[in-house]
MIMARBA-627535 format. One record per residue (C-alpha): x, y, z; residue number from 1; residue in one letter. Coordinates in nm, 4 decimals. Example, Ala and Ser with C-alpha at 12.3 -4.5 7.8 and 13.67 -1.06 7.14 Angstrom:
+----------+----------+----------+-----+----+
:        x :        y :        z :   i : aa :
+----------+----------+----------+-----+----+
:   1.2300 :  -0.4500 :   0.7800 :   1 :  A :
:   1.3670 :  -0.1060 :   0.7140 :   2 :  S :
+----------+----------+----------+-----+----+
***
This chain:
+----------+----------+----------+-----+----+
:        x :        y :        z :   i : aa :
+----------+----------+----------+-----+----+
:  11.2314 :  12.3471 :  10.9301 :   1 :  V :
:  11.4219 :  12.1442 :  10.6728 :   2 :  D :
:  11.4568 :  12.3662 :  10.3664 :   3 :  V :
:  11.5105 :  12.0623 :  10.1412 :   4 :  D :
:  11.1772 :  11.9111 :  10.2505 :   5 :  V :
:  11.0032 :  12.2440 :  10.1946 :   6 :  V :
:  11.1470 :  12.2640 :   9.8421 :   7 :  M :
:  11.0364 :  11.9072 :   9.7650 :   8 :  C :
:  10.6895 :  11.9921 :   9.8952 :   9 :  N :
:  10.6751 :  12.2920 :   9.6624 :  10 :  V :
:  10.7687 :  12.0727 :   9.3662 :  11 :  V :
:  10.5007 :  11.8188 :   9.4640 :  12 :  I :
:  10.2454 :  12.1010 :   9.4823 :  13 :  K :
:  10.3454 :  12.2074 :   9.1302 :  14 :  V :
:  10.3065 :  11.8454 :   9.0161 :  15 :  C :
:   9.9569 :  11.8456 :   9.1673 :  16 :  D :
:   9.8591 :  12.1737 :   9.0019 :  17 :  E :
:   9.9852 :  12.0529 :   8.6642 :  18 :  S :
:   9.8103 :  11.7140 :   8.7007 :  19 :  R :
:  10.1381 :  11.5242 :   8.7118 :  20 :  Q :
:  10.0452 :  11.2795 :   8.9893 :  21 :  W :
:  10.2960 :  11.0192 :   8.8711 :  22 :  F :
:  10.5840 :  11.2640 :   8.9144 :  23 :  Q :
:  10.4589 :  11.3458 :   9.2655 :  24 :  A :
:  10.4778 :  10.9750 :   9.3540 :  25 :  I :
:  10.8228 :  10.9513 :   9.1983 :  26 :  Q :
:  10.9485 :  11.2410 :   9.4089 :  27 :  L :
:  10.8031 :  11.0892 :   9.7262 :  28 :  L :
:  10.9722 :  10.7586 :   9.6426 :  29 :  G :
:  11.3039 :  10.9353 :   9.5947 :  30 :  G :
:  11.2643 :  11.1138 :   9.9255 :  31 :  M :
:  11.1912 :  10.7857 :  10.1029 :  32 :  L :
:  11.4956 :  10.6179 :   9.9448 :  33 :  R :
:  11.7513 :  10.8968 :   9.9478 :  34 :  E :
:  11.6141 :  11.1839 :  10.1576 :  35 :  G :
:  11.5256 :  11.4290 :  10.2716 :  36 :  P :
:  11.2708 :  11.2501 :  10.4905 :  37 :  S :
:  10.9184 :  11.3511 :  10.3907 :  38 :  P :
:  10.6899 :  11.5182 :  10.6430 :  39 :  D :
:  10.3130 :  11.4935 :  10.6738 :  40 :  I :
:  10.2760 :  11.7887 :  10.4363 :  41 :  I :
:  10.4613 :  11.5839 :  10.1737 :  42 :  T :
:  10.2230 :  11.2924 :  10.2139 :  43 :  F :
:   9.9154 :  11.5162 :  10.2164 :  44 :  N :
:  10.0324 :  11.6861 :   9.8973 :  45 :  S :
:  10.0960 :  11.3562 :   9.7183 :  46 :  V :
:   9.7553 :  11.2230 :   9.8274 :  47 :  I :
:   9.5974 :  11.5443 :   9.6982 :  48 :  N :
:   9.7749 :  11.5040 :   9.3624 :  49 :  A :
:   9.6409 :  11.1494 :   9.3445 :  50 :  L :
:   9.2914 :  11.2671 :   9.4365 :  51 :  K :
:   9.3014 :  11.5247 :   9.1579 :  52 :  N :
:   9.4334 :  11.2591 :   8.9194 :  53 :  G :
:   9.1449 :  11.0278 :   9.0113 :  54 :  K :
:   9.3890 :  10.7719 :   9.1504 :  55 :  Q :
:   9.1955 :  10.6720 :   9.4636 :  56 :  W :
:   9.3627 :  10.3310 :   9.5021 :  57 :  E :
:   9.7084 :  10.4850 :   9.4929 :  58 :  R :
:   9.5909 :  10.7526 :   9.7359 :  59 :  A :
:   9.4922 :  10.4744 :   9.9769 :  60 :  L :
:   9.8344 :  10.3123 :   9.9345 :  61 :  Q :
:  10.0150 :  10.6354 :  10.0209 :  62 :  I :
:   9.7727 :  10.6931 :  10.3093 :  63 :  F :
:   9.8610 :  10.3469 :  10.4399 :  64 :  G :
:  10.2323 :  10.4233 :  10.4219 :  65 :  A :
:  10.2128 :  10.7275 :  10.6504 :  66 :  V :
:  10.2293 :  10.5411 :  10.9848 :  67 :  P :
:  10.5091 :  10.3177 :  10.8554 :  68 :  V :
:  10.7284 :  10.6276 :  10.8268 :  69 :  T :
:  10.6596 :  10.7214 :  11.1888 :  70 :  G :
:  10.4354 :  11.0133 :  11.0962 :  71 :  L :
:  10.0848 :  11.0680 :  11.2299 :  72 :  T :
:   9.7910 :  11.1125 :  10.9971 :  73 :  R :
:   9.6115 :  11.4436 :  11.0429 :  74 :  T :
:   9.2490 :  11.5404 :  10.9801 :  75 :  P :
:   9.3725 :  11.6813 :  10.6485 :  76 :  R :
:   9.5313 :  11.3457 :  10.5574 :  77 :  T :
:   9.2054 :  11.1651 :  10.6268 :  78 :  F :
:   8.9959 :  11.4337 :  10.4592 :  79 :  G :
:   9.1986 :  11.4226 :  10.1399 :  80 :  T :
:   9.1861 :  11.0448 :  10.1080 :  81 :  V :
:   8.8136 :  11.0452 :  10.1913 :  82 :  V :
:   8.7687 :  11.2997 :   9.9146 :  83 :  S :
:   8.9712 :  11.0850 :   9.6729 :  84 :  A :
:   8.7453 :  10.7894 :   9.7457 :  85 :  C :
:   8.4208 :  10.9864 :   9.7366 :  86 :  A :
:   8.5058 :  11.1551 :   9.4067 :  87 :  R :
:   8.5740 :  10.8135 :   9.2540 :  88 :  S :
:   8.2368 :  10.6771 :   9.3707 :  89 :  S :
:   8.4024 :  10.4682 :   9.6422 :  90 :  Q :
:   8.1495 :  10.5814 :   9.9027 :  91 :  T :
:   8.1743 :  10.2681 :  10.1171 :  92 :  A :
:   8.5515 :  10.3104 :  10.1533 :  93 :  K :
:   8.5084 :  10.6816 :  10.2270 :  94 :  A :
:   8.2574 :  10.6012 :  10.5019 :  95 :  L :
:   8.4910 :  10.3364 :  10.6429 :  96 :  E :
:   8.7654 :  10.5998 :  10.6706 :  97 :  L :
:   8.5282 :  10.8412 :  10.8454 :  98 :  V :
:   8.4445 :  10.5663 :  11.0939 :  99 :  E :
:   8.8172 :  10.5118 :  11.1500 : 100 :  E :
:   8.8549 :  10.8826 :  11.2234 : 101 :  M :
:   8.5742 :  10.8665 :  11.4770 : 102 :  K :
:   8.7197 :  10.5540 :  11.6381 : 103 :  A :
:   9.0509 :  10.7269 :  11.7063 : 104 :  I :
:   8.8798 :  11.0416 :  11.8309 : 105 :  G :
:   8.9744 :  11.2587 :  11.5338 : 106 :  M :
:   8.7287 :  11.5326 :  11.4394 : 107 :  P :
:   8.5715 :  11.4631 :  11.1026 : 108 :  T :
:   8.5382 :  11.8307 :  11.0143 : 109 :  G :
:   8.3539 :  12.0047 :  10.7351 : 110 :  N :
:   8.5748 :  11.8728 :  10.4556 : 111 :  V :
:   8.4746 :  11.5161 :  10.5252 : 112 :  V :
:   8.1082 :  11.6050 :  10.5717 : 113 :  K :
:   8.1090 :  11.8047 :  10.2476 : 114 :  T :
:   8.2600 :  11.5196 :  10.0473 : 115 :  E :
:   7.9977 :  11.2713 :  10.1602 : 116 :  L :
:   7.6878 :  11.4833 :  10.1045 : 117 :  V :
+----------+----------+----------+-----+----+
***
């Protein structure tokens, strides 16, 4: 476990809890440029901060960047971005993401089902 990544993830979580989504993006950008390399927890936390900040389009951008970094999206990654879309009345996009999950054989889970009810 890279202690530097863990510390960055903690700071991103604090940004999320204090509704500072822009700072969470800034930290992720710094990690991508200068290190330490973000992990999937980093991306999930930034997407969550964006969801809570009602920034669904930015959440989709970060979601799209995950595979570029060589990381694999998890059910939590999908669930959080689905939630960001659903909470911003972007139901069609949320459903599209659920279909993508199904197509790759990823369980949709209760979080996704709850967000689309």
